[in-house]
Every structure is written in C-alpha cells, then in structure tokens.
SEKOLTI-369038 format. One record per residue (C-alpha): residue in one letter; y, z, x. Coordinates in steps of 0.001 Angstrom, whole numbers, plus 500000, padded with zeros to 6 digits. Example, Ala and Ser with C-alpha at 12.3 -4.5 7.8 and 13.67 -1.06 7.14 Angstrom:
2
a495500507800512300;s498940507140513670;
This chain:
439
m619730388097656143;q618530388252659361;r618808391243661821;r622710390393662546;s623185391402658637;f621587394929659601;i623838395221662545;k626970394340660438;y625983397462658202;a624578400057660587;s627476399135662854;l630659399262660846;a631378402851662173;a632152401241665203;a634527399113663860;g637049401364663617;s640994400946661974;a639889397541661155;l637666399390658364;t638991401003655531;f637392403136652773;p635759402675650630;l634523399077651725;f632490397570649133;g632043400834647058;r633834402584644092;s634339406383642782;v632927406800639523;a635132408433637403;p633791411400635121;g631761410226632319;e631753406470633527;k627885404746633779;v626295404816636990;v624787402228638648;v621618402665641029;a619498400837643048;v616191402518644028;m614535401343647400;g610598401708647760;t608711401774644367;n604716401782645461;g604478405566645076;r607078408286645286;g610019405876644114;l608560405295640752;e608940408971640323;h612601407998641003;i613124406085638401;r611376408612635658;a613592411048636834;l616614408887636758;t615816407298633649;k616053410410632059;i619853410649632875;a622191409703630145;n624881406736630927;l622908405937633922;e621541402333634673;i618954401185637463;a619799397526637909;y617842396774641035;i614518397515642501;c614304396780646033;d610752396737648080;v609270394348650677;e605714394172649415;d605559391765645644;n603231394304644073;a605378397349644656;l608288395643643599;a606811394598640109;k605719398243639559;g609244399393639800;v610526396754637812;d607717397096635285;l608436401025635141;v612358400812634479;t611618398099632094;k609102399792629850;l611142403404630160;t614486401387629491;g614096398189627691;k616378396449630411;k614711394531633323;p616301395334636740;a616852392923639015;a613948392406641866;v614922391890645342;k612920392499648301;d615469392962651099;f617736395920649944;r620781394425652481;k621189391334650048;i622788394256647582;l625045396065649932;d628565394044649375;n627772394737645573;k630308396489644402;d628902397757640929;i626362399593642586;d627499403300643270;a624245404767644707;i620799403993646342;t618057405956646475;i615316405933649263;a611469406122648915;t610505403823651768;p608225404997654800;d609866407495656987;h611061404847659970;w613397403358657446;h614909406495655656;t617959407160658068;p618477403146659117;a618870402346655152;a621046405352654394;i623432404617657165;m623791401050655860;a624400402244652475;c627033405206653215;a628778402223655365;a628723400125652459;g630260402931649887;k627026403879648117;h626230407292647797;v622244408086648900;y619511410010647784;v616942409927650417;e613275411237650552;k612012414206653057;p612358413596655903;c615768412538656439;g615221410962660098;h612453409828661980;n613302411872664537;p616025414645665161;g618914412080665938;e618474410213662904;g619063413351661107;e622359413862663319;m623297410249662631;l623214410303658952;i625381413575658808;r628027411589660843;a627655408590658517;a627997410857655325;r631032412186657030;k632517409238657967;y632186407317654432;n632767410429652738;r629376409779650754;h627523411918648968;v623824412424651055;q621203414219648941;m617852414900650684;g614743414977648195;n613676418502648832;q613579419174645239;r612720423046645111;r616567423338646055;s617558422414642679;m614436424497640729;p616001427207638554;n613625429783639068;l613696429151642708;m617539429204642827;g617625432590641012;i615068434234642573;m616460433350646314;k619851434816645301;e618286438038644696;v616518438006648112;h619564436976649688;d621240440164647754;g618301442578649099;l615655442292646362;i613178442512649207;g615127444309651624;n615420442772655106;a613501439374654776;y612437439007658515;f609285436854658083;a607630433634656265;r604508431952655769;g604187428892654443;w600779426216654017;y599681422899652758;a596311421736651953;n594743418262651417;n591377416680651621;r592405413306653368;k589496411117654158;p589051409437657435;i591011406057658002;g588780404294660419;t589380402037663046;g591719399527662289;k591293395621662579;v594158393409663112;i593750390676660471;p596629388486658706;v599298389729657017;p598984389763653408;a600857386946651834;n602684389441649322;l603847391418652420;d606989390984654500;w605572392626657518;d608623392192659424;l610991393638657019;w608438396517656393;q608670397309660075;g612475397020659993;p613648399331662741;a610299400256664191;p608909398686667484;r606528395739666532;e602991395879665923;n600296393604664537;y599061393775660775;r595891395742660904;d593895396740657542;n594135400766657947;l598273401204657697;v599439400250654561;h600105401438651888;y599998405393652806;n598226405478656228;w601503404901658186;h602090408769657765;w599948409298660599;f601058407154663136;w604039407882665024;n605694404713665611;w606439404799661363;g605179408300660120;t605719411948660853;g602798413939660277;e601931416183657586;a604836418534659221;c607422416419657940;n605465414739654568;n604610417993653146;g605614420957655488;t609413419991654964;h609226421560651597;e608041424705652223;i609627425106655888;d613135424239653708;c612412426929651411;m611423429874654244;r614390429216655910;w616420428998652869;a614875432575652053;l615632434002655612;g618734432842655570;v618537431233659093;d619391427650660643;f618653426654664177;a615584427994665884;s615691429412669468;k611810428981670090;v609121426670668676;a605385426515669321;s602705424238667847;g598790424442667900;g596739421854666749;g595117418313666460;r593315415759664786;f590061417353664558;t588012416486661502;a587633412689663042;h587646409991665456;d589684407454664326;d592999405642664461;w595059408795663402;q597617410058665429;t599282412306664309;p597435416456663573;d595454416894660582;t595247420592661759;q598428422320662767;v600437425795662835;v603960426057663845;t605608428980664938;y609130429366664799;e611634432348666042;f615275432957665182;d618173434645666175;g618298438232664367;n614519439035664915;k613125436224662237;s610255433980662120;i608316431506660352;s604913430246660526;w603382426806659003;e600032426024658336;g599143422393657620;r595111421482656728;s595475417613655843;c591777417266655716;n590398420618654074;n591877421603651046;y590635425419650617;p593755427097648685;g595643429789650047;e596981432279647692;g595183430283644966;s597270427358645964;g597337424337647994;r600706424782649124;g602971427475648909;f604675430329650931;i605204433840651223;i608436435883652212;y607634439226654047;g610634441948653737;d610748445602654541;k611161446664651323;g608801443856649547;t607123440818649174;f607901437136647628;v605207435101646859;n605290430930646006;n602516429083644894;g604250425659645186;g606164424935642598;d608903426689640792;d607320429956640364;f607564433422641833;k606050436914642219;i607569440003643691;f605877442947644872;d607078446405646343;l605816447785649476;g602753449129647733;n601698445462646398;k602647446379642829;l603588443395640806;i607181444026639865;k608807440790638874;e607687437282638184;s609065434224636865;p608060432197633833;k605532430070633864;g606467426813635942;e605801423402636093;q603300421836638729;a601410418573637999;n602656415282639222;t601807411900637897;i601619410884641692;n600965413782643683;p599120416695641906;l600495418750644824;g604050417780644117;p606699418549641393;g606429417531637746;e609023415115636168;t611022418054634791;l611441419572637933;d612026416445639754;s614915415587637479;y616684418605638257;h617510417531641574;f618195413864640481;h620868415478637790;n622269417440640871;f622800413700642545;v624387412127639913;d626444415101638834;a627891415054642298;v628668411018642347;r630301411267638728;n631825414566639232;n631881415772642933;t629705418481641821;p628461420033645071;l625281418779646327;n622126421340646262;s620670419885649528;e623575418036651130;i622484415974653986;a623670418807656890;e621391421392655076;g618457419075654418;h618878417804658381;k618538421722659404;s614784421998657859;v613566418416658878;l614477419321662373;l611925422410662480;c609270420026661408;h610463417689664081;l610504420389666598;g606967421290665839;n605797418018665936;i608019417753669679;s605706420988670744;q602442419547669562;r603025416511671484;v604358417783674841;g601616420499674648;r603833423307674926;t606285425928673708;i609832424447673363;y612929426407674060;c616326425438671646;d619791425788671827;s620233427864668287;k623839428058668857;n624111424095669200;g622626422605666692;g618842423541667738;k618872421077670763;i616134421446673294;m616443422953676431;h615120422665679807;d612502420310678866;k612918416322679680;d609908415650678297;a610805417190674944;e614229416021674948;k612791412402675304;l611637412765671570;w614965413805670098;e615623410193669751;r613282407024669415;e613275403217670707;y613874400681668360;e613182397226667660;k615936395038669792;g618629394064666986;w617550396852664369;e619507400030666424;p621131401722663676;k624657403070664866;v627456405256663513;
C-alpha cells in the first residue's frame, strides 16, 4: 500500500455520484456480532482492547500498529483475554476493503487521528477515535463532514461523557442544582521528566518510521520521540492541553452548557527544563463565552502537587452552590455556605496504563455506548460534533500560546478566529505531499 492508497480513501468524498453509501461497510443488525479493528496498541489502545473484550458478541479481528513490539502487545492481549488470536497488520489501510469489519478504534499519535478516521468513514466503518479528535481545528471540522457524508457513527474518547455519576449530576446541574453555573476551573498535574536533546539515529528495524509519520511533514528519526514524547512536538502532538486538558475542559463546557468561545487567552511555556520539548509544560488558559460564562484550565506537566486533593479535576461555580470533581466519576455539591449537601458513591479511579486515567469499568461505559450505536443506532454520548467543540477549545488555547496574545473568536460561526492572520494560519496544518486528507 503506497501513498496513492491513502489518497484513494482520504479523497473518496470528492468522487461524488460515482460512489454510493456504504462503499465497503455493512449495517449491523441488532444482536449481530460486531467486528472491530484496533489501531495503535502501545498504550491507550491496550485499554481499548480491555474494554471491548468485555462486550458480548464482539470480535477484535485485527490489530494494527506500525511498530512490531506494539503490534505484538495488542495481539497477545486479545489472545489472552478471548482465546482467539487476531490478525496483525502494520498498515491499517490494508484492512479498509474488508467488508466484515464494522468499526475501527484509533489510539495512534494525534497527527493520525483525523486522517485515519476519515479513511475509515469513507470505507464504511464506524469510528471510535481517541481525543483529541484532530491535530488542529480544521481537522475536527473535516471529520464531522466525513461522519455526515458517510453516515457513520464517530465517537470521541472523552470517557467522562458516559460515566453514570457524572451523567446524572450534570442533568441536575442543568436543572438548577447550583443555580446559574457561570464559572468553571479545571486542572491537570503530572511529574514528567526532561526529554533531553534528541540525537538523529537510524530508525529501529521494528518501526516503520515513514508510516508512523504518515500525514505529518517528514523529520529525521531521533532517540527521544517514540513512544511518548511526540506529544510535546507540534509536528505530531498537541501538548498537555489536548493530551489531558480535553477531559476537564469538556466536562466544564458540558456543565456550563456552552459551545464556542468568544475570547481565549493563554499564558505559560516550557519553564522547567531546556530541552527539545516544544509545547508548554506550564499553561493557564482562560475562555470567555456569550452569556457571561467563563472557564479556566491549568496544566502542570512537571509538578504534580494536587489541587483539591487530586492530580486532576474541575470545579463548577454557581450562584447557589458549587460542584467539585476530583478526576473520576465523582462529585460533591456544596451550598453557598460551603456545606456539603450531596455527593456521589465512591467512584473508580485507577488505570493500569495511566493512574490519572479512568479505570477499566469506567472506560467500558463509553465503549458500550459506541457499540450500542453501531448495533442499535443508540445516540452517542460524545458524537464527534460535540467532541470537536471541546477539542477546539484546547487548540485555541495552544494557538493563543503560540502567537503570544489573546485571540477573539466568532462564537456564532463555529468559534472561528477573527482579525488575526497569524492565529488563523494555525487553524489548519501543512501535510506531507501526497498524504493530504480530504472530504
């Protein structure tokens, strides 16, 4: 499969009447087995496997990864949990023509999320894509168009949208439990170490570096990028704001009932080390919305002192009370006298991959919802248009940071940046020639 194969799938929408829907996929009848491929299994994709294997009448038939060790991890885990060995495929494009595959879940580096999801939609597959749903604002818009064009279910991996305690309390907040919810404050803290100055070295024999880079402009392989540090490079990653801030920012937007910001300002930088790390390790972003509502998010990648007793969480302030979350499926509600008046049952928190992530049970709710949509057309809890709104806020925070000033947005027109040509240029990205995704 060469680059022309990428264009074949990424440009299907441009073919117009020559194509009919679904092109390669099939509709799944209620009660019928759902066949899934998992793409990206070095870290988060392993949690996809754990969640999916808990769902009845579902088969993980393919594991896709560009690195041999990660590919083996995925295959071994599925085999261990199900007793059935899935096929191992380095280039996920090779499975797109397979009519038996109903859905693809994507847990690759950020720069692959939207291009892979667009190709999957065009091939008739439903998609579960990890956050962020795009490497930049324009990609989120493209993915929405692809989901609509091919009538595919596309769910973003912001799992809190399916956590039962949060779903219940959000409804109460919207019904006035804390009065007018007007301000939200969220945070994420970790203790990440310096990544040093990378040395250009030969690409490891077990890694397809060209395919790993895919749509991104080509750079030499360096010894401090793979498997995780790509998050801190703009060519492939989106920084802590999209890496982890997406979750709290999404919950805060959810609680306040707001969509697109009118004003965004970011302060911070790479403060704790002098190395190759490009994105902020310390960042505070503030958002203003129509209706006198505001959000503030604080990211501390390299100092994990907890806020409100937790490494991550958010607080919603209302004119009749306060809603506090400590990162999982939990809540405490206080009145204006700071008296605790309601709290959730004890929620699950620990994750085998990321201690600050959801546990397996909480993860499973979101995947169950996705599979229910594939099988029964159940409404998604984080349909891509909603997921995009939250990721857009994260991108806008990064754009404000990169141009070094407050940016103003058209809240009535999809949050588009106004009157700032430098910022507007960051709405989209440049792609490696021949790899441009199109809808």
